[in-house]
N, C-alpha and C positions, 0 to 999 in steps of 0.2 A: 173439489182442491186448485188453486190455480197450477200452474205448472212453474213460478216464479221461484230463483232459487237463490238460496243466501249460505254460504261456504262462512263455516265456523271454526275451522282447519287453522293450522298451517302451508303456504304453498307447498305444494310438493317442491321433494328434493330435484335435482334434475336425474330425470330415465329412473325416475322409482316409475313403480307400479299401484294404483289406486282404483283396484279394482276387488271384485271374487275372491279368490282365488277359485283354482279347478273346479270342476265337478258340484260346484254351488248350484242349487238350483238355484236361476234370477230373483232378486227381492228378497233373499235370504237373509239380507239385514238392514234391509228398510233400504229407509232414506242414507248409510252408514256409505261413504265411499271408502274409510281407508283402516290403518296406523298410523296414526302418526305421531312418530318421539317425541317428549316431553322437555328432552334438550334440545333434540339437530334440528325437527324439524320429521328427518327425512322418513318419509310413508312408504307402508310395506303392504299386500294384499290382506285383505282380509283372510284371517284364518288362527291356527289353533298357534300365537307367536303371542309377549308381553314383554318382549329385552328388545331392543332398537339394536338391525345389524353393524351397526356404526360404527356406531357410538354407546352400548350398550347400555344408554340411556331407558326409562319406561317410557313403553306405547300404551295410547290411547286410542275412538274413538274418532276421528273425526267424518266427514256429514258435508250433504249438499240437500236444505231443509230446503222441503218448497216453504209457499209461502202458510202457514199457519191462521188459521184462526180462533177467536174462542169461543164461535158459537159450535167450533167441529169441537172442539176439544170437550166440547160443557154436555152435544149429545153424546159422548160415550160411553160405555163401560165406568161402572163410582165400583171402579179400580185401577189399577196402572195402566193397563190396556187406553185407558183415553191420552194418554201419553204415547200414545204406538207411531206416533208418526215422526218425534222426536227418540227415538231411542233404536237401540242395534237389533230390530226384530222385525220380522216379517207383515205384513199389510197386512192378512190370515192369523194370527199370533193368535185371538183370543181361541180358533177350533181347536189349537192342545193344550193336551188334559194340564189343568199346571192350578195348582193352593191359591188365584185368579187374591194376590194382594193389593194392599193399600187402599187409598181416598179412607186413612185415617182421622178419627178425631182430633177436629184443632177447637183442643178447650178456648173458652176465658179464665184465667184463672185467678179470680176479681180476692179471697181470701187471700191466696200467698202474696198475692202482687202488699194488696193490707199485710201483709206479717213484715214483709222488707222492701215499704218504703219505697213501688215502683206502682210509674202510677197504669199503665197498660202493661200487660201479662198474659204470653199463652203457651198452654204446653202442648206440644202434640203431640198427638201420643200414640206410638206406633206397638203399645202393645196386646193390640186388640186386633196387630194380623195373624195369619192362620195358626203358626207356630209360638205368636206371641213376644216376638221383636220384630224391628226393621231390617234382620238380615231376609224376613220373604221377598222382599222386592229382590234383591241382591240376584238370588240364588231364581227366579223365575227366567231376569234377565239369562242370567252362565247357563240354564237350563237349557232357552231355544234359544244359543249356540251348540253348545253340545248335542240338540237333534241335527240342528241344520249339520254340518262339521262331520253329523254321523260315525261321533261318540257311544262305545259297545255300556263304560260305565262312566258312571257321573259320581265324584269325587271330594273329602275339602281333608283342611289341619282346620281344626280351630277350638276354641276355647270357650266351647257349647252350644250358643243359638246358631249360629254358625252353624254343625251337627245336626240339627235339630234342625232345618228351614232344608238341609240335602236329602237328609234322609223323609222327610217326610212327601215334599218334592218331587222324591225318584220314585217313590214309594203308589203318589198317583199318577205319575205317566210311565209309570209300568214299567222302569230302568232300572240297573242293577246299581247300588252306592252301596260305596264304601266310606264308609267315617273316620278320621284316627283326630284323638283329644286329648290332651294331658289326662295322666292318668291320676290326681291330686283333683281331677275335675267336681263341685259339687251333682251332689246327687239327684237335685230331680232336672236338673242340662242330662244325666246323664243316659235318665230314664227316658225320657222326651228325645231323649238317639235311640237306647237302642227299640221302644214302642215300634217307631217307626221300618227300621231295617240288624237285619243279621246279622249283617256285617260291620263291628261296632269294634273298631280297635283303640283297647287302650293304652297311651305309648308311657314309659320315664323321662322324665323331664317333661319344662319348659311348654308353652308354646312356640319358641321359635326354635327346638331341636323339633318341635310335629311335624311345624312347616320346612324344616331343611330335607326332611325323612317324604315328607311331602311334594319336591320338588326333586329326590334323587327314581323318585317312584314314576314318577311326571313322567323322566327321561327316559327311563327304560321302558315301560311297558305302552304301545300301540295302543291307541282309539280311547287310552281316560282324556276325558276333560275333569280337573285339578280347577272348582269356579277359582278357586284364589291364583291356583295359578298361571297354568299356561293358556284361561280365559279369561283369565283378569281382567281382561282390559272391557270382556261384556256385561259384566259382573261386575265390577264399577261401575258403571255405569246405569242399576239400577237402585242407587243414590237419589244420583237427579230427582227421582219425583218426588221427593221428599220436599226440593225445592218449591217442581212444579204446583205441589200440591198448598203448602200455607199462601203462596204464592193469590193459589184461586182462591182460598177461601177465610181469605181473607177484602176480594171483594178485586182482584187482578192487580195488585199491586205487592210494595218487597216492606217489609217488616224493617225497623230502621235497625236492629240488632240481632241475633242468633246466639245460640249461643250450645252447644255440639259438644257431643263427648266424642276426645280421643286416640286412638284404641292404634289402627295404622295410619291415620289419620283420610282415607279414604273417601268418608264417608261429607269430611267436612271442608275438601276440595272441590267431590263435588253437589254439592247445595251452589255454594261460590258459580262451580259452573249454571246450576241450571238458572242460576238469575241473571248470568252472562243471557244466558241466552236469547230466555223471553226477555231478557230488551232488547235484543238485537235483530228477531224475530218481533218487536212490540208489541209485543204481548204484555206487556205494561212498562208503566215509562220510568225513565233511567233516573235513579237517583239516590243520594251514599246511603252505605248501611255497612254493618259492622258486626264481624264475624270473629267469635270468640272459641276460642277449645277449653276441656276441660279433663284433666289427669289426675290420679290420685295418686297421691305421692309415691308411693310404690314403688312405683313403677312412672317417671314423669317424663325420661326425655324431652320428650319438645319444647315442657314445660322449663326445667333447665338451657332446653340449649335458647328461648323464646330469648327468657331471663337475662342473660351472659352475653344477648349480642351476639350469639352462629350465626351460619347461612348453613349449615350443617349436623344430625344430632351425629350422639353420642350412643350411639346403647348401657342399656345396661341387665339387672338382670334383676325379673319383675320379683316384687315382693306385698301383694297388696291381696285383700277381700274381695276391688271390683280386676277377675279374673277374666273377660272377658273384657276388661281394657289391658292388657293384663300383656299387652307385644312388646317386650323389649329394645326394638331393632323393628321400628317404625317404617313401615314399606317409604307412607306418600309422605314421610314429618315434615324433612323438608319444603315441600308442596304448600305444608298447615302454616307454613312460618309466613314462604308469600301470602300464603289470603293473609290470614291478619294479620301481617303486617300493614298491607297497599290496606285494606278494610278501614286502619285505625286501630282493629280489636289486640287481643292480645290473650296469648296460650295459660294457664293459673289452675293449679291446684293442690292437693287439699289432703287431710289425713282418712286412714281409716275411717278412726270414732266422728270426725266428722261426716263423711260418708252416711254413715249408720244413721246420724243424725237428720241427715238432709232428707233419709229416705222416709221416714218416722211424721219431720214432720211434710214431705208433698200428699201425703197418706189424709193424716190427720187436720189440712188444708183445702185442700183439692179430691177424698174420694179416689187419690190415684193411687196404687201400692208396685212403683218400681223396684226396680232390679239396683244394679251394683253400681251398674255405670245410669242407672237413671235419677242415683243419689248421689255421683261423683258430679253430676252435670248442674243438679236443682246443687247442693252444696258450692258449687263452684258462684254457682250467680249467689246465690249467699256472702261470698267473701268479696266479690267484684262490688257487688251494691256497699259495703261495710266498706273495703278498701278505697273504694268513690272513685273506682276503672268505668263504670260502665255507667251512664244516666242515664237516673233517676224516669227523668222526663222524656224519655221515650217509649216510643214501642219496642214490646222485646217478647221474643220466644224462644223460650225452654224445649229443645227436645227429649224423650221420653224415650227410651230406643226399646225396652225389657221388660216385662213383669215378674212383678216379687217374688211369686211364685215360686220361680227359676229359684231363689238366693235366700233360702227362709234361715238361711243359720245365720244368713248377717242381721239376723234382727232380735232373734226367738229368745236369746237374754236381755231384750230391753222394754219387751210387751208380753205382756201377762194379764189374766184379770183380773182385773178387782181388788178381791176376795173371794170367799168362796164360804158360800153363809147357809144352813142349811136351810130351809124351805119354807119359811117362817116372816110373817109381815117384820115381828120385831128383830126381827136375824136382819134386812135390807136394811130398816129403816138406823140397825147401830152403823150400816157403813161411812155415814153422811153421802150419800148419793143420788137421798131426795130435792 
């Protein structure tokens, strides 16, 4: 690998530190150099920090990338660690026990495309990750950070999928996990967490209440790594691998349009960051692309802000079946607005009934059973086509973030046997299915 360096971060603020914190082994965070404020650019040491000490803005990982080639990436493992040079993880990351997520399938959705009137459509299907959602990606990066920081407890507040991923990753790594969820979460997601850990805590309230509690615990307890609180900058970088994979699987080129679900908004902003890094590193050709955000109407603060022309997002109280998207005060909401407006995309929302319809639509056209978040994304794609907000002639990717077995109740009353019959041919013939 060449030693030339590509900077992909704001210039360090005066007198700022830009090195790993004390006590960390050399190369603990790979090519990451610092945590940079997304608002003012101030940089601090790599460590369990998530708010800028100067302006309280959110921190994200900054890098000094060496030259990276397509061949080097393609020679790597068929999981997210093929992109380890672009992530805040050590060069020996593969040797640490983890769930090895990523490099999920990119399916050409010809049937769904024909139904919706699109010329070229792909589904990035992250339901095939180890715990059946994209959260395995972000958790793998957070787990690496927790190890390097010497954390003794791996924890998270979650709407379900993240709890599944944290509990499973902790079990695999042999580290204690404590996960916090809203008490009204879907039963399959509760079971999918509890099977991996005996420290699942149900909290009375919605996700924002759970998140507030987690932030309080993180401030009181030493040695706790809350993946989406005090190690959030590292955790969030895992979402970039979705963007890397889409580009690589398309033959090292960017799609024209991408439709992405919005909960906290981090995934959408990191896919954009991935595309920009690939362009900067010369791994893909620079070209225009549009990014669209998808929300359920019952929790659509970012969509509302976009439609109102606002730069800030007003918090709401979630009321939707799409519980994995039910974050009423999304941390990355303003940055989602920035990305969608800059790229020429929009943020749109659909009703719960439209979410249900879209789940069935994707299943019956492409054989993919998605959860409510994926139903939201496919449903928004349909709405964007119908309202003329998305160009049907351009190559489009829609991201499916989780498996439908996690949210069975969403469609349980919409699908059923076509008939219940006696075991005779005459009874079958009477159904009209022959």
